[in-house]
N, CA and C atoms of all chains as a GROMACS GRO file, in nm:
protein
  609
    1MET      N    1   1.921  -2.557   2.272
    1MET     CA    2   1.995  -2.445   2.359
    1MET      C    3   1.974  -2.301   2.302
    2LEU      N    4   1.929  -2.208   2.381
    2LEU     CA    5   1.885  -2.085   2.343
    2LEU      C    6   2.002  -1.982   2.341
    3TRP      N    7   1.998  -1.903   2.253
    3TRP     CA    8   2.106  -1.814   2.209
    3TRP      C    9   2.117  -1.705   2.324
    4GLN      N   10   2.252  -1.677   2.375
    4GLN     CA   11   2.272  -1.594   2.468
    4GLN      C   12   2.305  -1.453   2.397
    5PRO      N   13   2.248  -1.338   2.437
    5PRO     CA   14   2.305  -1.235   2.390
    5PRO      C   15   2.406  -1.188   2.424
    6GLU      N   16   2.516  -1.142   2.326
    6GLU     CA   17   2.662  -1.110   2.398
    6GLU      C   18   2.652  -0.959   2.416
    7SER      N   19   2.774  -0.921   2.487
    7SER     CA   20   2.792  -0.790   2.533
    7SER      C   21   2.779  -0.675   2.392
    8GLN      N   22   2.722  -0.573   2.402
    8GLN     CA   23   2.712  -0.485   2.291
    8GLN      C   24   2.819  -0.384   2.298
    9GLU      N   25   2.927  -0.393   2.402
    9GLU     CA   26   3.011  -0.281   2.428
    9GLU      C   27   3.113  -0.273   2.298
   10LYS      N   28   3.136  -0.372   2.217
   10LYS     CA   29   3.231  -0.364   2.089
   10LYS      C   30   3.166  -0.451   2.004
   11ILE      N   31   3.195  -0.389   1.863
   11ILE     CA   32   3.133  -0.441   1.727
   11ILE      C   33   3.216  -0.569   1.717
   12ASP      N   34   3.145  -0.684   1.669
   12ASP     CA   35   3.216  -0.805   1.633
   12ASP      C   36   3.215  -0.784   1.447
   13TRP      N   37   3.325  -0.742   1.421
   13TRP     CA   38   3.326  -0.707   1.259
   13TRP      C   39   3.316  -0.817   1.186
   14TYR      N   40   3.361  -0.949   1.223
   14TYR     CA   41   3.326  -1.069   1.132
   14TYR      C   42   3.175  -1.072   1.114
   15ALA      N   43   3.106  -1.077   1.242
   15ALA     CA   44   2.968  -1.093   1.244
   15ALA      C   45   2.898  -0.978   1.155
   16PHE      N   46   2.936  -0.877   1.170
   16PHE     CA   47   2.897  -0.740   1.107
   16PHE      C   48   2.915  -0.764   0.951
   17VAL      N   49   3.011  -0.831   0.888
   17VAL     CA   50   3.041  -0.827   0.754
   17VAL      C   51   2.937  -0.935   0.714
   18ILE      N   52   2.957  -1.046   0.786
   18ILE     CA   53   2.862  -1.151   0.756
   18ILE      C   54   2.701  -1.105   0.745
   19ALA      N   55   2.652  -1.044   0.843
   19ALA     CA   56   2.526  -0.985   0.854
   19ALA      C   57   2.489  -0.884   0.735
   20PHE      N   58   2.587  -0.798   0.709
   20PHE     CA   59   2.581  -0.706   0.597
   20PHE      C   60   2.548  -0.758   0.461
   21LYS      N   61   2.651  -0.875   0.439
   21LYS     CA   62   2.638  -0.961   0.322
   21LYS      C   63   2.498  -1.018   0.310
   22GLY      N   64   2.457  -1.078   0.403
   22GLY     CA   65   2.324  -1.138   0.417
   22GLY      C   66   2.231  -1.042   0.374
   23VAL      N   67   2.220  -0.918   0.438
   23VAL     CA   68   2.118  -0.819   0.411
   23VAL      C   69   2.109  -0.766   0.267
   24LEU      N   70   2.243  -0.755   0.243
   24LEU     CA   71   2.265  -0.706   0.098
   24LEU      C   72   2.216  -0.808  -0.005
   25LEU      N   73   2.229  -0.934  -0.003
   25LEU     CA   74   2.189  -1.042  -0.075
   25LEU      C   75   2.048  -1.049  -0.084
   26GLU      N   76   1.984  -1.035   0.025
   26GLU     CA   77   1.853  -1.040   0.036
   26GLU      C   78   1.783  -0.919  -0.020
   27GLY      N   79   1.846  -0.823  -0.006
   27GLY     CA   80   1.777  -0.688  -0.039
   27GLY      C   81   1.802  -0.680  -0.214
   28LEU      N   82   1.915  -0.736  -0.255
   28LEU     CA   83   1.905  -0.747  -0.399
   28LEU      C   84   1.813  -0.829  -0.449
   29GLU      N   85   1.791  -0.953  -0.364
   29GLU     CA   86   1.676  -1.035  -0.407
   29GLU      C   87   1.534  -0.965  -0.422
   30ILE      N   88   1.512  -0.877  -0.302
   30ILE     CA   89   1.394  -0.798  -0.317
   30ILE      C   90   1.368  -0.715  -0.447
   31ALA      N   91   1.488  -0.653  -0.443
   31ALA     CA   92   1.504  -0.554  -0.569
   31ALA      C   93   1.451  -0.601  -0.700
   32PHE      N   94   1.516  -0.745  -0.727
   32PHE     CA   95   1.492  -0.814  -0.843
   32PHE      C   96   1.351  -0.855  -0.859
   33ILE      N   97   1.282  -0.896  -0.726
   33ILE     CA   98   1.147  -0.928  -0.739
   33ILE      C   99   1.050  -0.827  -0.760
   34VAL      N  100   1.080  -0.716  -0.690
   34VAL     CA  101   0.985  -0.596  -0.722
   34VAL      C  102   0.997  -0.539  -0.855
   35VAL      N  103   1.097  -0.528  -0.912
   35VAL     CA  104   1.140  -0.474  -1.030
   35VAL      C  105   1.078  -0.576  -1.152
   36THR      N  106   1.084  -0.694  -1.115
   36THR     CA  107   1.028  -0.809  -1.212
   36THR      C  108   0.885  -0.814  -1.187
   37PHE      N  109   0.803  -0.785  -1.096
   37PHE     CA  110   0.657  -0.781  -1.083
   37PHE      C  111   0.620  -0.641  -1.124
   38GLY      N  112   0.696  -0.526  -1.072
   38GLY     CA  113   0.643  -0.415  -1.126
   38GLY      C  114   0.643  -0.392  -1.293
   39ALA      N  115   0.751  -0.429  -1.367
   39ALA     CA  116   0.800  -0.431  -1.500
   39ALA      C  117   0.669  -0.501  -1.551
   40GLU      N  118   0.651  -0.642  -1.526
   40GLU     CA  119   0.544  -0.726  -1.578
   40GLU      C  120   0.398  -0.647  -1.570
   41ALA      N  121   0.359  -0.582  -1.477
   41ALA     CA  122   0.240  -0.522  -1.443
   41ALA      C  123   0.258  -0.371  -1.509
   42ASN      N  124   0.355  -0.334  -1.552
   42ASN     CA  125   0.383  -0.199  -1.594
   42ASN      C  126   0.346  -0.082  -1.483
   43GLN      N  127   0.376  -0.114  -1.375
   43GLN     CA  128   0.352  -0.057  -1.231
   43GLN      C  129   0.471  -0.062  -1.137
   44VAL      N  130   0.586  -0.003  -1.215
   44VAL     CA  131   0.724  -0.012  -1.122
   44VAL      C  132   0.701   0.064  -0.984
   45GLY      N  133   0.644   0.199  -1.024
   45GLY     CA  134   0.631   0.280  -0.914
   45GLY      C  135   0.553   0.245  -0.783
   46ARG      N  136   0.430   0.152  -0.831
   46ARG     CA  137   0.351   0.099  -0.726
   46ARG      C  138   0.412  -0.010  -0.645
   47ALA      N  139   0.486  -0.077  -0.722
   47ALA     CA  140   0.564  -0.200  -0.666
   47ALA      C  141   0.689  -0.136  -0.587
   48ALA      N  142   0.725  -0.044  -0.611
   48ALA     CA  143   0.854   0.018  -0.524
   48ALA      C  144   0.768   0.064  -0.402
   49VAL      N  145   0.654   0.135  -0.420
   49VAL     CA  146   0.578   0.186  -0.296
   49VAL      C  147   0.533   0.067  -0.197
   50GLY      N  148   0.473  -0.059  -0.267
   50GLY     CA  149   0.450  -0.158  -0.180
   50GLY      C  150   0.581  -0.224  -0.110
   51ALA      N  151   0.704  -0.217  -0.174
   51ALA     CA  152   0.829  -0.285  -0.115
   51ALA      C  153   0.844  -0.214  -0.006
   52VAL      N  154   0.845  -0.059  -0.013
   52VAL     CA  155   0.884   0.027   0.086
   52VAL      C  156   0.797   0.008   0.215
   53ALA      N  157   0.663  -0.003   0.179
   53ALA     CA  158   0.561  -0.030   0.298
   53ALA      C  159   0.572  -0.149   0.345
   54ALA      N  160   0.635  -0.275   0.280
   54ALA     CA  161   0.656  -0.379   0.351
   54ALA      C  162   0.779  -0.388   0.433
   55LEU      N  163   0.863  -0.302   0.388
   55LEU     CA  164   0.986  -0.295   0.462
   55LEU      C  165   0.960  -0.221   0.623
   56VAL      N  166   0.893  -0.117   0.604
   56VAL     CA  167   0.851  -0.043   0.713
   56VAL      C  168   0.782  -0.144   0.807
   57VAL      N  169   0.667  -0.209   0.751
   57VAL     CA  170   0.604  -0.297   0.840
   57VAL      C  171   0.658  -0.430   0.896
   58VAL      N  172   0.742  -0.496   0.817
   58VAL     CA  173   0.819  -0.606   0.849
   58VAL      C  174   0.922  -0.535   0.959
   59GLY      N  175   1.018  -0.447   0.927
   59GLY     CA  176   1.114  -0.384   1.010
   59GLY      C  177   1.052  -0.353   1.147
   60GLY      N  178   0.921  -0.262   1.137
   60GLY     CA  179   0.871  -0.240   1.254
   60GLY      C  180   0.811  -0.352   1.361
   61ILE      N  181   0.762  -0.462   1.280
   61ILE     CA  182   0.733  -0.571   1.360
   61ILE      C  183   0.846  -0.636   1.445
   62ALA      N  184   0.951  -0.656   1.344
   62ALA     CA  185   1.102  -0.723   1.405
   62ALA      C  186   1.135  -0.623   1.509
   63PHE      N  187   1.144  -0.490   1.519
   63PHE     CA  188   1.196  -0.410   1.616
   63PHE      C  189   1.102  -0.439   1.732
   64LEU      N  190   0.976  -0.434   1.705
   64LEU     CA  191   0.890  -0.456   1.831
   64LEU      C  192   0.906  -0.595   1.905
   65ILE      N  193   0.935  -0.698   1.840
   65ILE     CA  194   0.938  -0.823   1.906
   65ILE      C  195   1.108  -0.874   1.909
   66ARG      N  196   1.185  -0.784   1.895
   66ARG     CA  197   1.346  -0.819   1.871
   66ARG      C  198   1.377  -0.900   2.011
   67GLY      N  199   1.330  -0.877   2.131
   67GLY     CA  200   1.352  -0.944   2.229
   67GLY      C  201   1.324  -1.117   2.218
   68TRP      N  202   1.196  -1.142   2.171
   68TRP     CA  203   1.143  -1.274   2.155
   68TRP      C  204   1.232  -1.319   2.031
   69LEU      N  205   1.260  -1.245   1.934
   69LEU     CA  206   1.319  -1.303   1.823
   69LEU      C  207   1.456  -1.343   1.857
   70SER      N  208   1.530  -1.273   1.950
   70SER     CA  209   1.681  -1.325   1.968
   70SER      C  210   1.661  -1.430   2.054
   71ARG      N  211   1.546  -1.487   2.102
   71ARG     CA  212   1.556  -1.618   2.165
   71ARG      C  213   1.529  -1.735   2.097
   72ILE      N  214   1.486  -1.700   1.968
   72ILE     CA  215   1.461  -1.822   1.898
   72ILE      C  216   1.604  -1.884   1.863
   73PRO      N  217   1.627  -2.023   1.856
   73PRO     CA  218   1.732  -2.077   1.820
   73PRO      C  219   1.777  -2.067   1.673
   74ARG      N  220   1.916  -2.019   1.655
   74ARG     CA  221   1.958  -1.969   1.504
   74ARG      C  222   1.900  -2.095   1.402
   75GLU      N  223   1.925  -2.200   1.451
   75GLU     CA  224   1.910  -2.311   1.369
   75GLU      C  225   1.762  -2.317   1.322
   76TRP      N  226   1.675  -2.296   1.408
   76TRP     CA  227   1.519  -2.292   1.376
   76TRP      C  228   1.502  -2.165   1.283
   77LEU      N  229   1.557  -2.050   1.306
   77LEU     CA  230   1.547  -1.943   1.215
   77LEU      C  231   1.597  -1.991   1.083
   78ARG      N  232   1.703  -2.039   1.061
   78ARG     CA  233   1.752  -2.078   0.943
   78ARG      C  234   1.658  -2.196   0.873
   79PHE      N  235   1.620  -2.276   0.945
   79PHE     CA  236   1.522  -2.374   0.894
   79PHE      C  237   1.402  -2.312   0.834
   80ALA      N  238   1.332  -2.209   0.919
   80ALA     CA  239   1.225  -2.165   0.866
   80ALA      C  240   1.230  -2.069   0.742
   81VAL      N  241   1.337  -2.000   0.741
   81VAL     CA  242   1.410  -1.893   0.646
   81VAL      C  243   1.426  -2.001   0.506
   82GLY      N  244   1.483  -2.114   0.525
   82GLY     CA  245   1.519  -2.206   0.411
   82GLY      C  246   1.383  -2.263   0.347
   83LEU      N  247   1.277  -2.282   0.431
   83LEU     CA  248   1.167  -2.343   0.382
   83LEU      C  249   1.088  -2.250   0.306
   84LEU      N  250   1.081  -2.114   0.343
   84LEU     CA  251   1.017  -2.019   0.297
   84LEU      C  252   1.071  -1.986   0.144
   85LEU      N  253   1.228  -1.976   0.158
   85LEU     CA  254   1.290  -1.930   0.035
   85LEU      C  255   1.279  -2.047  -0.064
   86ALA      N  256   1.279  -2.181  -0.029
   86ALA     CA  257   1.272  -2.288  -0.125
   86ALA      C  258   1.117  -2.261  -0.192
   87THR      N  259   1.020  -2.251  -0.099
   87THR     CA  260   0.871  -2.250  -0.153
   87THR      C  261   0.861  -2.156  -0.252
   88PHE      N  262   0.889  -2.014  -0.207
   88PHE     CA  263   0.874  -1.899  -0.306
   88PHE      C  264   0.971  -1.927  -0.428
   89GLY      N  265   1.068  -1.955  -0.426
   89GLY     CA  266   1.189  -2.011  -0.535
   89GLY      C  267   1.122  -2.090  -0.620
   90MET      N  268   1.076  -2.206  -0.582
   90MET     CA  269   0.994  -2.310  -0.659
   90MET      C  270   0.871  -2.248  -0.739
   91PHE      N  271   0.807  -2.195  -0.655
   91PHE     CA  272   0.658  -2.125  -0.696
   91PHE      C  273   0.706  -2.041  -0.829
   92TRP      N  274   0.814  -1.947  -0.807
   92TRP     CA  275   0.812  -1.853  -0.901
   92TRP      C  276   0.908  -1.918  -1.013
   93ALA      N  277   0.991  -1.986  -0.991
   93ALA     CA  278   1.079  -2.044  -1.091
   93ALA      C  279   0.989  -2.124  -1.174
   94ALA      N  280   0.884  -2.211  -1.138
   94ALA     CA  281   0.798  -2.281  -1.219
   94ALA      C  282   0.692  -2.186  -1.301
   95GLU      N  283   0.661  -2.084  -1.226
   95GLU     CA  284   0.587  -1.983  -1.301
   95GLU      C  285   0.667  -1.903  -1.423
   96GLY      N  286   0.796  -1.909  -1.402
   96GLY     CA  287   0.884  -1.862  -1.494
   96GLY      C  288   0.893  -1.941  -1.601
   97ALA      N  289   0.887  -2.080  -1.589
   97ALA     CA  290   0.863  -2.157  -1.710
   97ALA      C  291   0.729  -2.188  -1.753
   98LEU      N  292   0.638  -2.100  -1.725
   98LEU     CA  293   0.498  -2.089  -1.770
   98LEU      C  294   0.413  -2.194  -1.718
   99VAL      N  295   0.439  -2.246  -1.598
   99VAL     CA  296   0.352  -2.329  -1.534
   99VAL      C  297   0.240  -2.261  -1.473
  100ARG      N  298   0.124  -2.334  -1.476
  100ARG     CA  299  -0.018  -2.272  -1.408
  100ARG      C  300  -0.044  -2.357  -1.275
  101TRP      N  301  -0.015  -2.296  -1.183
  101TRP     CA  302  -0.036  -2.385  -1.077
  101TRP      C  303  -0.186  -2.416  -1.023
  102PRO      N  304  -0.193  -2.526  -1.011
  102PRO     CA  305  -0.338  -2.572  -0.960
  102PRO      C  306  -0.382  -2.480  -0.817
  103GLY      N  307  -0.487  -2.413  -0.830
  103GLY     CA  308  -0.528  -2.326  -0.717
  103GLY      C  309  -0.463  -2.175  -0.721
  104GLY      N  310  -0.389  -2.137  -0.835
  104GLY     CA  311  -0.334  -2.047  -0.843
  104GLY      C  312  -0.211  -2.014  -0.738
  105ASP      N  313  -0.237  -1.866  -0.684
  105ASP     CA  314  -0.132  -1.826  -0.576
  105ASP      C  315  -0.140  -1.917  -0.454
  106LEU      N  316  -0.285  -1.987  -0.417
  106LEU     CA  317  -0.300  -2.064  -0.299
  106LEU      C  318  -0.209  -2.182  -0.286
  107ALA      N  319  -0.148  -2.215  -0.414
  107ALA     CA  320  -0.081  -2.329  -0.417
  107ALA      C  321   0.066  -2.320  -0.331
  108LEU      N  322   0.103  -2.197  -0.304
  108LEU     CA  323   0.208  -2.152  -0.217
  108LEU      C  324   0.186  -2.218  -0.100
  109LEU      N  325   0.064  -2.227  -0.042
  109LEU     CA  326   0.027  -2.293   0.088
  109LEU      C  327   0.064  -2.424   0.094
  110GLY      N  328   0.009  -2.509  -0.027
  110GLY     CA  329   0.019  -2.641  -0.039
  110GLY      C  330   0.183  -2.685  -0.039
  111LEU      N  331   0.252  -2.591  -0.147
  111LEU     CA  332   0.396  -2.619  -0.152
  111LEU      C  333   0.471  -2.593  -0.033
  112LEU      N  334   0.438  -2.521   0.048
  112LEU     CA  335   0.504  -2.507   0.189
  112LEU      C  336   0.474  -2.605   0.283
  113ALA      N  337   0.342  -2.644   0.264
  113ALA     CA  338   0.323  -2.774   0.357
  113ALA      C  339   0.397  -2.914   0.295
  114VAL      N  340   0.412  -2.917   0.176
  114VAL     CA  341   0.478  -3.027   0.121
  114VAL      C  342   0.618  -3.023   0.174
  115MET      N  343   0.690  -2.898   0.148
  115MET     CA  344   0.822  -2.869   0.176
  115MET      C  345   0.836  -2.904   0.326
  116ALA      N  346   0.762  -2.826   0.429
  116ALA     CA  347   0.771  -2.855   0.572
  116ALA      C  348   0.760  -3.014   0.609
  117ALA      N  349   0.668  -3.073   0.538
  117ALA     CA  350   0.658  -3.226   0.561
  117ALA      C  351   0.780  -3.294   0.532
  118THR      N  352   0.829  -3.260   0.413
  118THR     CA  353   0.961  -3.311   0.365
  118THR      C  354   1.082  -3.292   0.458
  119ALA      N  355   1.088  -3.164   0.477
  119ALA     CA  356   1.207  -3.118   0.576
  119ALA      C  357   1.203  -3.182   0.710
  120PHE      N  358   1.085  -3.207   0.778
  120PHE     CA  359   1.067  -3.273   0.886
  120PHE      C  360   1.073  -3.419   0.879
  121ALA      N  361   1.057  -3.477   0.780
  121ALA     CA  362   1.078  -3.634   0.747
  121ALA      C  363   1.238  -3.642   0.738
  122TYR      N  364   1.317  -3.570   0.660
  122TYR     CA  365   1.465  -3.570   0.653
  122TYR      C  366   1.518  -3.551   0.775
  123LEU      N  367   1.469  -3.459   0.865
  123LEU     CA  368   1.507  -3.427   0.979
  123LEU      C  369   1.502  -3.542   1.071
  124ALA      N  370   1.392  -3.621   1.087
  124ALA     CA  371   1.369  -3.747   1.164
  124ALA      C  372   1.466  -3.850   1.094
  125LEU      N  373   1.490  -3.859   0.976
  125LEU     CA  374   1.586  -3.965   0.941
  125LEU      C  375   1.727  -3.942   0.982
  126LEU      N  376   1.756  -3.798   0.960
  126LEU     CA  377   1.902  -3.773   1.016
  126LEU      C  378   1.927  -3.806   1.152
  127ARG      N  379   1.811  -3.779   1.240
  127ARG     CA  380   1.838  -3.794   1.378
  127ARG      C  381   1.829  -3.946   1.397
  128GLN      N  382   1.757  -4.025   1.337
  128GLN     CA  383   1.771  -4.175   1.326
  128GLN      C  384   1.893  -4.231   1.309
  129ASN      N  385   1.942  -4.164   1.196
  129ASN     CA  386   2.071  -4.203   1.144
  129ASN      C  387   2.178  -4.195   1.248
  130ALA      N  388   2.191  -4.062   1.310
  130ALA     CA  389   2.289  -4.011   1.404
  130ALA      C  390   2.268  -4.096   1.526
  131THR      N  391   2.160  -4.132   1.557
  131THR     CA  392   2.144  -4.220   1.671
  131THR      C  393   2.182  -4.373   1.661
  132THR      N  394   2.169  -4.420   1.549
  132THR     CA  395   2.213  -4.539   1.520
  132THR      C  396   2.376  -4.541   1.498
  133ASN      N  397   2.423  -4.441   1.443
  133ASN     CA  398   2.576  -4.432   1.444
  133ASN      C  399   2.638  -4.444   1.588
  134ARG      N  400   2.582  -4.355   1.675
  134ARG     CA  401   2.627  -4.340   1.796
  134ARG      C  402   2.626  -4.458   1.877
  135THR      N  403   2.518  -4.554   1.875
  135THR     CA  404   2.478  -4.649   1.962
  135THR      C  405   2.540  -4.780   1.892
  136GLY      N  406   2.566  -4.787   1.743
  136GLY     CA  407   2.627  -4.872   1.673
  136GLY      C  408   2.530  -4.971   1.655
  137LEU      N  409   2.385  -4.966   1.636
  137LEU     CA  410   2.282  -5.044   1.640
  137LEU      C  411   2.234  -5.044   1.472
  138MET      N  412   4.266  -0.735  -1.170
  138MET     CA  413   4.227  -0.882  -1.196
  138MET      C  414   4.167  -0.948  -1.046
  139ARG      N  415   4.245  -0.897  -0.945
  139ARG     CA  416   4.173  -0.955  -0.817
  139ARG      C  417   4.017  -0.908  -0.801
  140TYR      N  418   4.005  -0.781  -0.834
  140TYR     CA  419   3.873  -0.747  -0.832
  140TYR      C  420   3.761  -0.811  -0.902
  141ILE      N  421   3.801  -0.836  -1.043
  141ILE     CA  422   3.728  -0.918  -1.113
  141ILE      C  423   3.685  -1.058  -1.058
  142THR      N  424   3.792  -1.120  -1.030
  142THR     CA  425   3.772  -1.259  -0.952
  142THR      C  426   3.692  -1.251  -0.848
  143ALA      N  427   3.704  -1.146  -0.757
  143ALA     CA  428   3.619  -1.152  -0.635
  143ALA      C  429   3.489  -1.100  -0.684
  144PHE      N  430   3.458  -1.026  -0.785
  144PHE     CA  431   3.317  -1.014  -0.858
  144PHE      C  432   3.245  -1.126  -0.909
  145LEU      N  433   3.328  -1.201  -0.983
  145LEU     CA  434   3.268  -1.330  -1.041
  145LEU      C  435   3.256  -1.417  -0.939
  146THR      N  436   3.340  -1.431  -0.844
  146THR     CA  437   3.321  -1.535  -0.714
  146THR      C  438   3.195  -1.505  -0.640
  147PHE      N  439   3.163  -1.368  -0.630
  147PHE     CA  440   3.021  -1.322  -0.563
  147PHE      C  441   2.898  -1.367  -0.631
  148TRP      N  442   2.935  -1.352  -0.773
  148TRP     CA  443   2.808  -1.402  -0.837
  148TRP      C  444   2.802  -1.538  -0.852
  149TYR      N  445   2.899  -1.624  -0.844
  149TYR     CA  446   2.894  -1.775  -0.849
  149TYR      C  447   2.843  -1.836  -0.724
  150HIS      N  448   2.872  -1.761  -0.618
  150HIS     CA  449   2.810  -1.793  -0.486
  150HIS      C  450   2.664  -1.743  -0.468
  151PHE      N  451   2.638  -1.643  -0.550
  151PHE     CA  452   2.499  -1.595  -0.526
  151PHE      C  453   2.392  -1.690  -0.597
  152ILE      N  454   2.442  -1.728  -0.707
  152ILE     CA  455   2.348  -1.803  -0.808
  152ILE      C  456   2.379  -1.947  -0.790
  153VAL      N  457   2.486  -2.003  -0.780
  153VAL     CA  458   2.515  -2.134  -0.786
  153VAL      C  459   2.515  -2.178  -0.623
  154GLY      N  460   2.586  -2.136  -0.544
  154GLY     CA  461   2.614  -2.189  -0.406
  154GLY      C  462   2.704  -2.256  -0.358
  155ASP      N  463   2.706  -2.344  -0.269
  155ASP     CA  464   2.811  -2.454  -0.220
  155ASP      C  465   2.803  -2.549  -0.308
  156ASP      N  466   2.707  -2.609  -0.367
  156ASP     CA  467   2.711  -2.745  -0.443
  156ASP      C  468   2.672  -2.706  -0.583
  157TRP      N  469   2.742  -2.718  -0.678
  157TRP     CA  470   2.697  -2.694  -0.818
  157TRP      C  471   2.611  -2.805  -0.855
  158THR      N  472   2.592  -2.921  -0.803
  158THR     CA  473   2.522  -3.009  -0.853
  158THR      C  474   2.366  -2.982  -0.843
  159ILE      N  475   2.344  -2.925  -0.708
  159ILE     CA  476   2.219  -2.874  -0.688
  159ILE      C  477   2.167  -2.768  -0.794
  160ALA      N  478   2.249  -2.676  -0.816
  160ALA     CA  479   2.212  -2.568  -0.890
  160ALA      C  480   2.151  -2.625  -1.064
  161ALA      N  481   2.267  -2.729  -1.094
  161ALA     CA  482   2.262  -2.779  -1.220
  161ALA      C  483   2.118  -2.871  -1.217
  162SER      N  484   2.099  -2.957  -1.106
  162SER     CA  485   1.956  -3.016  -1.121
  162SER      C  486   1.844  -2.931  -1.129
  163ILE      N  487   1.871  -2.824  -1.046
  163ILE     CA  488   1.718  -2.722  -1.047
  163ILE      C  489   1.738  -2.666  -1.184
  164ALA      N  490   1.821  -2.631  -1.255
  164ALA     CA  491   1.823  -2.573  -1.404
  164ALA      C  492   1.784  -2.665  -1.492
  165VAL      N  493   1.810  -2.796  -1.483
  165VAL     CA  494   1.764  -2.905  -1.569
  165VAL      C  495   1.600  -2.909  -1.552
  166ALA      N  496   1.587  -2.913  -1.433
  166ALA     CA  497   1.432  -2.927  -1.396
  166ALA      C  498   1.343  -2.809  -1.446
  167ILE      N  499   1.392  -2.700  -1.457
  167ILE     CA  500   1.321  -2.561  -1.507
  167ILE      C  501   1.330  -2.600  -1.661
  168ALA      N  502   1.423  -2.622  -1.712
  168ALA     CA  503   1.411  -2.645  -1.861
  168ALA      C  504   1.336  -2.757  -1.884
  169VAL      N  505   1.335  -2.867  -1.833
  169VAL     CA  506   1.244  -2.982  -1.870
  169VAL      C  507   1.076  -2.926  -1.839
  170THR      N  508   1.066  -2.875  -1.733
  170THR     CA  509   0.915  -2.795  -1.706
  170THR      C  510   0.888  -2.713  -1.819
  171PHE      N  511   0.972  -2.643  -1.872
  171PHE     CA  512   0.931  -2.534  -1.960
  171PHE      C  513   0.903  -2.629  -2.091
  172TRP      N  514   0.974  -2.710  -2.125
  172TRP     CA  515   0.972  -2.806  -2.246
  172TRP      C  516   0.837  -2.885  -2.240
  173LEU      N  517   0.795  -2.929  -2.116
  173LEU     CA  518   0.669  -3.005  -2.098
  173LEU      C  519   0.553  -2.916  -2.119
  174VAL      N  520   0.558  -2.788  -2.054
  174VAL     CA  521   0.469  -2.699  -2.061
  174VAL      C  522   0.434  -2.647  -2.220
  175GLN      N  523   0.536  -2.646  -2.294
  175GLN     CA  524   0.544  -2.621  -2.423
  175GLN      C  525   0.438  -2.730  -2.505
  176SER      N  526   0.484  -2.846  -2.458
  176SER     CA  527   0.423  -2.959  -2.508
  176SER      C  528   0.276  -3.001  -2.450
  177LYS      N  529   0.234  -2.913  -2.387
  177LYS     CA  530   0.089  -2.917  -2.328
  177LYS      C  531   0.056  -3.012  -2.218
  178ILE      N  532   0.175  -3.027  -2.155
  178ILE     CA  533   0.172  -3.125  -2.042
  178ILE      C  534   0.189  -3.070  -1.890
  179GLN      N  535   0.092  -3.120  -1.820
  179GLN     CA  536   0.092  -3.057  -1.678
  179GLN      C  537   0.246  -3.078  -1.622
  180ALA      N  538   0.315  -2.985  -1.564
  180ALA     CA  539   0.441  -3.006  -1.524
  180ALA      C  540   0.479  -2.928  -1.397
  181TRP      N  541   0.360  -2.887  -1.320
  181TRP     CA  542   0.378  -2.802  -1.194
  181TRP      C  543   0.447  -2.905  -1.090
  182TRP      N  544   0.429  -3.022  -1.087
  182TRP     CA  545   0.492  -3.116  -0.993
  182TRP      C  546   0.626  -3.156  -0.998
  183LEU      N  547   0.708  -3.108  -1.124
  183LEU     CA  548   0.822  -3.153  -1.140
  183LEU      C  549   0.943  -3.102  -1.079
  184LEU      N  550   0.922  -2.946  -1.040
  184LEU     CA  551   0.998  -2.882  -0.986
  184LEU      C  552   1.010  -2.928  -0.819
  185PRO      N  553   0.914  -2.946  -0.746
  185PRO     CA  554   0.916  -2.973  -0.620
  185PRO      C  555   0.947  -3.128  -0.622
  186ALA      N  556   0.926  -3.202  -0.712
  186ALA     CA  557   0.983  -3.343  -0.684
  186ALA      C  558   1.127  -3.353  -0.721
  187VAL      N  559   1.169  -3.269  -0.815
  187VAL     CA  560   1.314  -3.254  -0.819
  187VAL      C  561   1.408  -3.195  -0.688
  188ALA      N  562   1.316  -3.111  -0.636
  188ALA     CA  563   1.378  -3.051  -0.526
  188ALA      C  564   1.388  -3.117  -0.412
  189ILE      N  565   1.268  -3.204  -0.380
  189ILE     CA  566   1.263  -3.294  -0.283
  189ILE      C  567   1.374  -3.415  -0.293
  190LEU      N  568   1.378  -3.458  -0.427
  190LEU     CA  569   1.490  -3.587  -0.452
  190LEU      C  570   1.641  -3.548  -0.434
  191THR      N  571   1.670  -3.390  -0.495
  191THR     CA  572   1.796  -3.337  -0.471
  191THR      C  573   1.832  -3.343  -0.347
  192LEU      N  574   1.704  -3.279  -0.237
  192LEU     CA  575   1.763  -3.242  -0.106
  192LEU      C  576   1.793  -3.354  -0.020
  193GLY      N  577   1.728  -3.481  -0.069
  193GLY     CA  578   1.740  -3.599  -0.007
  193GLY      C  579   1.891  -3.669  -0.030
  194VAL      N  580   1.926  -3.657  -0.170
  194VAL     CA  581   2.057  -3.690  -0.201
  194VAL      C  582   2.174  -3.624  -0.135
  195ILE      N  583   2.141  -3.466  -0.145
  195ILE     CA  584   2.257  -3.410  -0.061
  195ILE      C  585   2.269  -3.422   0.074
  196LEU      N  586   2.159  -3.458   0.161
  196LEU     CA  587   2.160  -3.479   0.276
  196LEU      C  588   2.222  -3.622   0.324
  197TRP      N  589   2.192  -3.718   0.217
  197TRP     CA  590   2.248  -3.851   0.228
  197TRP      C  591   2.384  -3.850   0.218
  198ARG      N  592   2.448  -3.766   0.123
  198ARG     CA  593   2.580  -3.750   0.087
  198ARG      C  594   2.667  -3.711   0.198
  199ALA      N  595   2.588  -3.600   0.269
  199ALA     CA  596   2.639  -3.515   0.367
  199ALA      C  597   2.658  -3.608   0.506
  200ALA      N  598   2.551  -3.695   0.507
  200ALA     CA  599   2.549  -3.788   0.635
  200ALA      C  600   2.652  -3.871   0.629
  201ARG      N  601   2.660  -3.935   0.501
  201ARG     CA  602   2.766  -4.036   0.479
  201ARG      C  603   2.924  -4.005   0.497
  202ALA      N  604   2.924  -3.869   0.472
  202ALA     CA  605   3.055  -3.803   0.485
  202ALA      C  606   3.097  -3.775   0.605
  203GLU      N  607   3.005  -3.776   0.685
  203GLU     CA  608   3.036  -3.766   0.852
  203GLU      C  609   3.081  -3.890   0.918
   0.00000   0.00000   0.00000
């Protein structure tokens, strides 16, 4: 089912606080990442400039395609964001443990593919389980 | 005191999240990965394997609870 935009006449404060908390948390994560990468390369200034440029580009693209984005089902957005966060999180956590990934940074793509395949496999199993429970077969 | 509790709760939810067993599994996996790397053993596969297994277990638990 597609999400239907609600009336914008009044602010939903509950939704506002949830969205604010989400943006704050993600912003904090980005700050951690930028400072970590910048400090490691001794280039905090350049890392900050890169982060601001990324913010402008991503924000601009999101603004341009906001109509299309608002039609994507929320569950699929969560699914995609979860996949990306899990992939990047695992990649960096392993690097933090001094792992050398086969293929270097390109391993991110392989990791994303593995996580996507796993997620879709679990999704299929859950659907099958739900169907079995419903029909009693 | 209320503010301190709220502050600590925020960080608990930020770092640990809804299920502490997932956070614990990943923390142990990172520690074992580090230990394997220090022992000159390839360990890049360990974290994805633990994540996939942990995800399967929590989904199975959630599906059974319903």
